[in-house]
N, C-alpha and C positions, 0 to 999 in steps of 0.2 A: 463387603461386596454388594453391589446393587444390580438389579435387573430392571431396566427402564423400558417401558412399552405398554401396550402395543402401539406401533406406528402404522399409519396407513401405507406409507412408503418410506424406505430408507434409501438415500442416494449416497453410497459410500465413496464414490469417485475413485475406486480401486481399479487396477488393471488398465488404466489409461496412460498413453505415452506423454512424456514431458513436452514433446514438440509436435507441431503440425496441426492440421485441421482435425476436427472431431465431430462426426455425425452423432445425432442423439441416439441412434441405434446402438452405439458402443457403450452407452451408460448401463451399469448394473442397477437394477431396481429390485429391492427386496420388499415384497408385499407382506403386510401384517408382521412386521419385524420387531426385534428387540435388540437391546445393547446391554452387555454385561460390563460393568466398570469396577475397578478396584484401585484405590490409592491414586486417583487422578488419571488413570490410563484405561484404555479400552482392552478388555480381556478377549471379547469375541462379539460378533454380531451374527444374526441369523433369524430364522423363523421363531416368533415369540413363543409359541406353545412348546416347541422343541427345547428352547432355552429354559423355559419355566420348569420342565421336567428334569433337564440336565443340571440346572443350578437351583434346585428347590430350597437350598439354604440361603440363597441371596435375598437381600432386602428388596421387596417389590416397590417400584416407583411407578404408579399407574398413570397412563396417559389416556385421557378421555376425549372422544370426538375426533374429527379429521385431523391428521397430523403428519407432516412430511419432515423427516429428519435429514439434516445436512451437516457437514463439517462447519465449524466456525469460519467466517470469512477472514482473510488476511489482507490488510491494507498496507502494501509495501512501499508507499510513497506519500508521506504527509508532512505538513509544516505546522502542526497544531500547537507548537510552543511559540506564542506571540502575545502581544497586548495591543489593544485598540482595534479599529477596523479601517477599511478604506472604501466606505460607501460613497464618499465624494468622488473617488476615482471611478467607481462604477457608474455613477450618474453622468460623469463627463464622458465615459466611454460610450454609453448607449445614446448619448447626445451627439456622437460623431467625432469626439476628440481622439487624436492619435496617442500612441504610447509616449511619444516625445512631448506632445502638448501637456499631457498629464504630469510627466516628470518635471517639465519646466515650471509647472504650477505648484511644485512641491509634493507631488504624489509619487506613486511607484514604490518599489522595494525600499528605497531610502526612508520613506515615510514610516514604514513598519519598523525599520531599524531604529529610528529615533524614539518611537513609542515603546519599543521593547527594551531598549537601553534604559529608558526612564523608569521602567517597572522594576519592582523588587523581585528577588528570587522567589519569595513566597507567592506573589501575584502570578508569576509565570508558572510556578508549580500548580497552583490551584486552577489556573486557566487550562493547562494541559490535561490535568486529571479530569476536569469537568468535560472536556471534549472527548477524551478517551472513554469516559463512562457513558456518554451519549452513544458513541460508536458501539460500545459493548452491548448496550440495550438493543441495538439494531443488528446484532449478530456478528460484529467484528471483534474477534477475540485476540488477534495479534496485530499490533500497529507499529509501523516504522515511524519515527519522529525525528525530523531534522532540526539542527540549529540553523544559523545563517542569517538571523536578524540581529546579531551582535556585531560581527565584522570588526572585531579587535580581539586580541588574545584574552583579555580579562572578561569581556562581554560574552565571547563564545564559551568560555569556561562556565560562566554563570548560567547560560542557557542549558548546557549539557548537564550541569548539576541540577537544574530545575527539572529537566526531563527524568533524570534518575530519581529524584525525590517524588515526582508525580507517579512513578511506578509503584510507590508505596501507598498510594491513595486510589488505586484502581485494581481490579482483578484482571484486567487485560494485560497481556504481555507487551511492554514497550521496548522497541529496538532502536536505540539512539544512533544517529548518523551525524557526523561533523560536516556541515556545509559552510565552513568559514569562507570558502571560495564561491559565495553566492553572487557577488559582484565586487568590483573594486570599491573600497570604502572612500567616500568623498572627502573624509577628513584625514586620510592616511598621509603622514608626513615623511615616510621613508621612501626608499627607492625600489624595493622588491617585496611587495606584500606577501606573495606566495612563499618566498624563501623564509620570511619571518614566521609564517604559519607552520612550515615544516620544522623549523629549528626551535621555536618557542612554544607553539600551541600543541602540536601533535604529541610530543613526548609527555605533555602534562595532563592528558585527558584519559579517562577510563571509558573508552569507546572503541569499537572494533571496525567502524565503517567510516569511509571518507567519500564525499561527493564534491563535484564541481559543476558549475554552469558554464557550458561552452556556447557562447553566442556573441554577436557583435557588441551587445550592450553589457557583456560580462567579461569572460576570458576567452582568448583565442585558442585554437587548437595547438598552436606552437607553444603557448604557455602551459596548457593543460597537460600535455603528455608527460613532460619531465616531472611535473608536480605529482601526477598520479603514480608514476613509477617510483618516486621517492617515498610516497605514502605506502606503496606496496612493500617496499624494502623494509619499512618500519613495522610491517605486519598487519596493515589495515586491508580489509576487503574494500573493493571499489565499486562505486556506482556513478553514473554520469547523467546530468541534465543534457540531453542531446537532441539536435535536430528540431528544436521547437519552432524557430522562425526561419532557420537556414540550415542547409545540409553541412556535414563535416564532423559534428560531435560524435555520431555513432561510430564512425571509423576510428576515432581516438579511443572510444570505449572498448572496441574489439581489440585494438592494438595493445592496450594496457592490460587486457585480461580482466575487465570489469565483470562483476556479477550481473549487472543490468545496465541497459541504456534506456532512459526514461524520457517520455514526451513523444518524439518521433513524428510530429505532425508534418514536418518538412522533409521526411526521408524520401529519397528517390529510389528508382529501381535498383541501382547499384548498392545503395545502403540496405535495402530489403534483402537482397541476395547475400550480402555480407553477414547480416544479422542472422539469417536463417542457417548459414553454414558454420556459425561460431557457437561456442558453448557459452551463451549469454541469454539472458531473459530480456525480451522487448516489452517494456512496461508502457502501456498506453493510459492516458489520463483524460478521460472524457470530460471531467469537471472543468478543466482548463479551457477546453474547446467551447463548452457551454458559456463559461464566464466571459471569454474573450470574443465570442461570436465568430469563431473561425472553424474551419473544417476539422474533422477528427483525424487522428493518426490512422494510417492505412492498415488497420488490424486484419481485414480480410486478406489483403495481399500478403501480409506477413505470415499468416497461418497457412495459406496455400503454398507459400514458398518453403514452408517447413520450420518456421520459427517457433520458439516458445514464447507465448504471449500472455502476460499478466495484465490485470486491470486494477488500477489504483485511483484514489480519489483526488490526490494533490491538494487536499484540504489546506487552504492558506487564506490570509486576509485580503489578498488582491484578486487573483484570477480565478480562484476556486473556493469561494467562501461557503458554499452549500454543505459540503462534507457528507452528502448522502451517497454512499458507495453503490448500493443496489440500484437506486434510481438512475444514477449516471450510467451504470453498466447496461441497464435495461434500455435506456434511450439510445445509447451507442449501438446496441445489438440490432436495433431496427434500422439504423442508418448504414451500418457496415455489414449487415446480413450475417450476424454471428449466430451459430446454433446455441441452444440452451446449454449443451454440453461444453461448448467452447467458453461461454461466459462463466459457468460454474467452475470450470478448471482454472480460468484466469483469476478467479476470486479466491482460490483455495490452494491446491498443491503447486500450481505453477507460480503463484505469488510467493509461496513458501520457498521455492527454489531461488527467487531473487534475493531472499534474505538468508540463504544458506541454512534453512531449517528443514530437517528431515523427519520431524516427529509430529508435525501438524499438517492439516490440509486434506486429510483423508480419514475415513472411519474404518480403522483396521486394527487388529491386535497389536499392542505395543505403542500405538499412537496416543497422544494426549486426548483425554475425553473433553475436547473443545467442540461443542455441538450446539445446534440451534434447531428449533422446530417451528414450522409455519402452519397456521390453522387452515389447512386444505388437504384434500386427498389426492392432489395431482401436482407434481413438482413444476409442471409447465406454467402454473398460475403465477409463479414468482415474477417472471418477465412479462407475462400477459397483463398484469396489473401495474407494470412499469415502475416497480419499486414501492408502490403504495402499500402493498401487503408487507407487514413487518413480523418478525418472529414473536411468537407468544411465550416462548421459553428459551432461555440460553443457559448453557452449562460451560463453565471454565474449569478445566482440570477436574471434571466430575462433580463440581459444586454448582448447584443451581444459583443463578444470579437473580 
């Protein structure tokens, strides 16, 4: 058993609702606090001196100087399993070329598909683990990782195997998601790709989540709903790339009973109301907006309507190559007028809900001791410095990284 502290402030993110707007006044702030951990879990948190007296037998782990303790962040939407990059695409985009211009020039998702297919499983494993470990150093202790750059039965299996293997080379928790329905493969010779995925790929994978990209350049709503329902029948949890460039995807996500609808840049008032009234997490991806030079998802309207809003990085080789979750969230908070409480909730327990995880995202008894400390005495500095302040210490399952 360990007693870690004292911390200038502990922000446990307990007692907060899953849905709706959150003023900072609702945050619990424990001054001069400590945390007792045992076998990877939190035993209790509270006043450091009181805990020191109560748990005198605990091994002390002293914290010196200003320190704000938070739960580890949860990135509930990434594409960090890939090879190569698309800097050429980015240069073309900022020079004014359109998505179609770039695709016609051999860029876009298909470029990443070809590079990822050419990579060995060892290369993909190492790439994924390296990116996960960078995330971990920046306080992200749980990371969803999608396939989707294979776009064939064998190549998607290879990607998902690489993600599983990468989990053995990082202390971060990796949550794999099958995104075989990222786009229609250009080299597919059959007549019904999604049917082949359902019949041949989904029964063959050790993965609990399925995703699909609903968009004019990917799959239609009419194609997506039966695919999602079939995946659900097979026991998969569902998530959807929805409303990125056009509306319609989030309605399918709600109809299918998905855990989350992600992107939402094009969501209209009807979509917002629907998402707010459903048991679904609205995942906004500011990194994609930054990378594409487009407006943010309507996070403020979603929260005010009563939605559960999580914030994820969308780390990928095309639209969101930065992969800095806190920086993205901080910049979006200024644009969308999100409170600090709303941002922290969106990076922790609300993101955990998108992944159906109930043991991470808060600092409370029984939760995993996934924690991070920032070198300041005021939690508000995290967003004030717009993501430039990084954690000085990170614990995963009670183990210091």
